[in-house]
C-alpha positions as CSV (number, residue, x, y, z in Angstrom):
1,X,108.3,215.7,106.0
2,X,104.8,214.2,106.4
3,X,104.1,212.7,109.8
4,X,102.2,209.4,110.0
5,X,99.2,209.5,112.2
6,X,99.5,206.7,114.9
7,X,96.6,204.2,114.7
8,X,95.2,203.9,118.2
9,X,92.1,202.1,117.1
10,X,90.8,199.3,119.5
11,X,88.3,198.5,122.2
12,X,87.6,201.0,124.8
13,X,87.2,199.9,128.4
14,X,83.5,200.6,128.2
15,X,83.2,198.4,125.1
16,X,85.1,195.6,126.8
17,X,82.9,195.7,129.8
18,X,79.7,195.6,127.6
19,X,81.1,192.7,125.6
20,X,82.0,190.8,128.7
21,X,78.5,191.4,130.2
22,X,76.9,190.1,127.0
23,X,79.2,187.1,127.0
24,X,78.3,186.4,130.6
25,X,74.6,186.6,129.8
26,X,75.0,184.2,126.9
27,X,77.0,181.8,129.0
28,X,74.3,181.9,131.7
29,X,71.6,181.1,129.1
30,X,73.6,178.3,127.6
31,X,74.5,176.8,131.0
32,X,70.8,177.0,132.0
33,X,69.7,175.3,128.8
34,X,72.3,172.6,129.2
35,X,71.4,172.1,132.8
36,X,67.7,171.8,131.9
37,X,68.6,169.3,129.2
38,X,70.7,167.2,131.5
39,X,68.0,167.3,134.2
40,X,65.3,166.3,131.7
41,X,67.5,163.5,130.4
42,X,68.1,162.2,133.9
43,X,64.5,162.5,134.8
44,X,63.4,160.7,131.6
45,X,65.9,158.0,132.3
46,X,64.7,157.6,135.9
47,X,61.0,157.5,134.6
48,X,61.9,154.8,132.1
49,X,63.8,152.8,134.6
50,X,61.0,153.0,137.2
51,X,58.3,152.1,134.7
52,X,60.3,149.1,133.5
53,X,60.9,147.9,137.0
54,X,57.3,148.4,138.0
55,X,56.1,146.4,134.9
56,X,58.6,143.6,135.5
57,X,57.4,143.4,139.1
58,X,53.7,143.3,138.2
59,X,54.4,140.8,135.4
60,X,56.3,138.4,137.7
61,X,53.4,138.5,140.3
62,X,50.8,138.1,137.6
63,X,52.5,135.1,135.9
64,X,52.8,133.4,139.3
65,X,49.2,134.0,140.5
66,X,47.6,133.1,137.1
67,X,49.2,129.6,137.3
68,X,48.5,129.1,141.0
69,X,47.1,125.9,142.5
70,X,47.3,127.5,146.0
71,X,47.7,131.0,147.2
72,X,48.4,132.7,150.6
73,X,48.3,136.5,150.8
74,X,49.4,138.2,154.0
75,X,49.7,141.8,155.2
76,X,48.1,144.5,157.3
77,X,44.4,145.0,156.8
78,X,43.0,148.5,157.4
79,X,39.9,150.5,156.7
80,X,42.2,153.6,156.5
81,X,43.3,154.8,153.1
82,X,47.1,155.2,153.4
83,X,48.8,157.5,150.9
84,X,52.2,156.5,149.5
85,X,52.7,159.8,147.6
86,X,55.6,160.6,149.9
87,X,57.9,157.8,150.8
88,X,59.4,157.2,154.2
89,X,57.0,159.4,156.2
90,X,55.1,158.5,159.4
91,X,51.3,158.2,159.0
92,X,48.4,157.3,161.2
93,X,46.3,154.2,160.6
94,X,44.7,151.2,162.4
95,X,46.3,147.9,161.3
96,X,45.3,144.3,161.8
97,X,47.7,141.5,160.8
98,X,45.9,139.1,158.4
99,X,46.6,136.2,156.1
100,X,44.1,135.0,153.5
101,X,43.7,131.4,152.3
102,X,41.2,129.2,150.5
103,X,39.8,126.8,153.1
104,X,40.2,125.2,156.5
105,X,42.6,122.5,155.3
106,X,44.9,125.2,153.8
107,X,44.5,127.2,157.0
108,X,45.6,124.3,159.2
109,X,48.5,123.4,157.0
110,X,49.6,127.1,156.9
111,X,49.4,127.5,160.6
112,X,51.5,124.4,161.1
113,X,54.2,125.5,158.7
114,X,54.0,128.9,156.9
115,X,57.3,128.4,155.0
116,X,55.7,125.6,153.0
117,X,53.5,128.2,151.4
118,X,56.4,130.6,150.7
119,X,55.6,132.8,153.7
120,X,58.4,134.2,155.8
121,X,57.3,135.8,159.1
122,X,58.9,138.7,160.8
123,X,61.5,137.9,163.4
124,X,59.8,136.5,166.5
125,X,56.3,136.6,164.9
126,X,53.7,133.9,165.5
127,X,50.3,133.6,163.8
128,X,47.1,133.0,165.7
129,X,44.0,131.2,164.4
130,X,42.1,134.5,164.3
131,X,44.6,136.1,162.0
132,X,44.0,133.6,159.2
133,X,40.9,134.3,157.1
134,X,39.3,132.8,154.0
135,X,39.2,134.6,150.7
136,X,35.4,134.8,150.8
137,X,35.7,136.7,154.2
138,X,37.6,139.6,152.7
139,X,35.9,142.9,153.4
140,X,35.9,145.0,150.2
141,X,35.5,148.2,152.3
142,X,39.1,147.5,153.6
143,X,42.5,147.2,152.0
144,X,45.3,144.7,152.6
145,X,48.7,146.3,152.7
146,X,50.7,143.3,151.5
147,X,53.8,141.9,153.1
148,X,53.8,138.4,151.6
149,X,52.5,136.5,148.7
150,X,53.0,132.7,148.6
151,X,52.0,130.8,145.5
152,X,52.2,127.1,144.7
153,X,52.1,126.1,141.0
154,X,52.9,123.1,138.9
155,X,56.1,122.8,136.9
156,X,57.7,120.0,135.0
157,X,59.5,117.4,137.2
158,X,63.1,116.2,136.7
159,X,63.8,113.8,139.5
160,X,67.6,114.2,138.9
161,X,67.3,117.5,140.7
162,X,66.1,115.9,143.9
163,X,68.7,115.3,146.6
164,X,66.4,112.6,148.1
165,X,66.0,110.6,144.9
166,X,66.1,106.9,145.4
167,X,65.6,104.2,142.7
168,X,64.3,100.6,143.2
169,X,64.6,98.8,139.9
170,X,62.9,101.1,137.4
171,X,60.9,102.9,140.2
172,X,62.0,106.4,141.3
173,X,61.2,107.7,144.8
174,X,61.8,111.1,146.3
175,X,60.9,112.8,149.6
176,X,58.3,115.5,149.4
177,X,59.2,118.8,151.2
178,X,55.5,119.5,151.7
179,X,54.2,116.2,153.2
180,X,57.6,115.0,154.5
181,X,56.9,111.5,153.1
182,X,58.7,109.5,150.4
183,X,56.7,109.4,147.2
184,X,56.8,107.1,144.2
185,X,57.3,109.3,141.2
186,X,57.0,106.7,138.5
187,X,56.9,103.0,137.8
188,X,57.2,100.6,134.9
189,X,54.0,99.1,133.4
190,X,53.7,95.5,132.4
191,X,54.4,96.5,128.8
192,X,57.6,98.1,129.8
193,X,56.5,101.7,129.5
194,X,57.4,104.2,132.2
195,X,54.5,106.0,133.7
196,X,54.7,109.0,136.0
197,X,52.5,108.8,139.1
198,X,52.1,112.6,139.6
199,X,51.6,113.8,136.0
200,X,55.3,114.7,135.4
201,X,54.8,117.7,137.7
202,X,56.5,119.2,140.7
203,X,55.2,121.9,142.9
204,X,57.1,125.2,142.7
205,X,56.5,127.6,145.6
206,X,57.0,131.3,144.7
207,X,57.7,133.6,147.6
208,X,57.2,137.4,147.3
209,X,58.3,139.4,150.4
210,X,57.7,143.1,150.6
211,X,60.0,144.8,153.1
212,X,60.4,148.6,153.2
213,X,61.3,149.9,149.7
214,X,62.2,146.4,148.5
215,X,60.6,143.3,147.1
216,X,62.4,140.0,147.5
217,X,61.6,137.0,145.3
218,X,62.6,133.4,145.9
219,X,61.6,129.9,144.9
220,X,61.5,126.4,146.4
221,X,60.4,123.0,145.1
222,X,58.5,120.1,146.6
223,X,60.9,117.5,145.1
224,X,63.6,119.3,143.1
225,X,65.3,120.7,146.1
226,X,68.6,121.0,144.4
227,X,67.0,124.0,142.5
228,X,65.8,125.7,145.6
229,X,66.5,129.4,145.7
230,X,64.9,130.6,148.9
231,X,64.9,134.1,150.3
232,X,66.5,134.3,153.8
233,X,65.4,137.6,155.5
234,X,68.1,139.0,157.7
235,X,70.9,137.5,155.6
236,X,72.5,140.3,153.6
237,X,73.9,138.0,150.9
238,X,70.5,136.3,150.4
239,X,68.6,139.6,150.4
240,X,71.0,141.1,147.8
241,X,70.7,138.0,145.6
242,X,66.9,138.0,145.7
243,X,66.2,141.7,145.5
244,X,63.7,142.1,142.7
245,X,62.8,145.8,143.3
246,X,64.2,148.5,145.5
247,X,62.0,151.4,144.4
248,X,58.7,150.8,146.1
249,X,57.2,153.6,148.2
250,X,56.7,153.0,151.9
251,X,55.4,154.7,155.1
252,X,55.6,153.9,158.7
253,X,52.7,153.5,161.1
254,X,53.7,153.6,164.8
255,X,57.2,152.6,163.8
256,X,56.0,149.7,161.7
257,X,57.1,149.8,158.0
258,X,54.2,149.5,155.5
259,X,55.2,148.9,151.9
260,X,53.2,150.4,149.1
261,X,51.6,147.3,147.8
262,X,47.8,147.3,148.2
263,X,45.5,144.3,147.5
264,X,41.8,143.8,147.3
265,X,40.5,140.2,147.0
266,X,37.4,139.1,145.2
267,X,36.9,135.3,145.8
268,X,33.7,135.2,143.7
269,X,35.6,136.2,140.5
270,X,38.9,134.6,141.7
271,X,40.7,137.9,141.2
272,X,43.2,140.0,143.2
273,X,43.5,143.7,142.5
274,X,47.0,144.9,143.1
275,X,48.1,148.5,143.3
276,X,51.9,149.1,143.7
277,X,53.4,152.5,144.3
278,X,57.0,153.0,143.0
279,X,59.3,155.9,143.7
280,X,62.9,156.7,142.6
281,X,64.2,160.1,143.6
282,X,61.8,162.6,141.9
283,X,60.1,160.0,139.7
284,X,56.9,158.2,140.8
285,X,54.8,155.5,139.1
286,X,51.8,153.4,140.1
287,X,51.0,150.0,138.7
288,X,47.4,149.0,139.0
289,X,45.7,145.9,137.7
290,X,43.4,142.9,138.4
291,X,44.9,139.5,138.3
292,X,42.7,136.5,137.5
293,X,43.5,133.0,138.6
294,X,43.0,130.5,135.8
295,X,41.7,127.9,138.1
296,X,38.9,129.7,140.0
297,X,38.7,126.9,142.5
298,X,42.0,128.2,143.9
299,X,40.1,131.1,145.4
300,X,36.5,130.0,145.3
301,X,35.9,126.5,146.6
302,X,32.6,125.1,145.5
């Protein structure tokens, strides 16, 4: 009788260990590649999000300033070059609180009521005469670390959006939030045509407030107060509603928060050069550009 040889073919322990080691190496490589891919995807997504937000921010400020009929820019002026490469750190600098306006009339009106220029002051803050300068006094050797931009510009008027609207026959009146007086908006001519007394325009006040990493944006009107959408600092609901950006780099100077929006003013050319530093986790982006006011008399009174 012939005996069958038992087949004991298979993997030896050594072969299994080698196979498992190779598999572990391959898994490590694959995991590393996948991790790198995920990281790169997230970083690219963050970069795109940051660039989009920075461009939207710059465009909103540009659109407002280009159409301005009055501008107030406030912040902390310094001859020191503050770096915003790292957000949230303490740095050393000498700061002076300053606001820049066109002329003496604007200065007096602003000192009397900053809110009518879209400027919100810090809690308990008051402004002295010496802190308000004219555009042509800006020192190009210094930088203005911006806290506020207030812009007045003309927009179409619809008197139905005024809570103070009053009619007398065919005449329409409304109270101006700027002058505090009732104004005749239109009247009927002898031939029966309705003529607008102020060129069918209202004054829209854009308010940009830089605070820490955030930019808040709000609006208010001279006559169409039913459309007002003002920023109220310190009110969490209002701040959340008016948050336009939350990715701006910032530093602190002696405990005072300085947002990474830097301005340089050229009254002769009626331009403002803005540089805004953005940061989101490991992504950074800087928007830099010169904004020209269409009506040069807004910054350069002849």
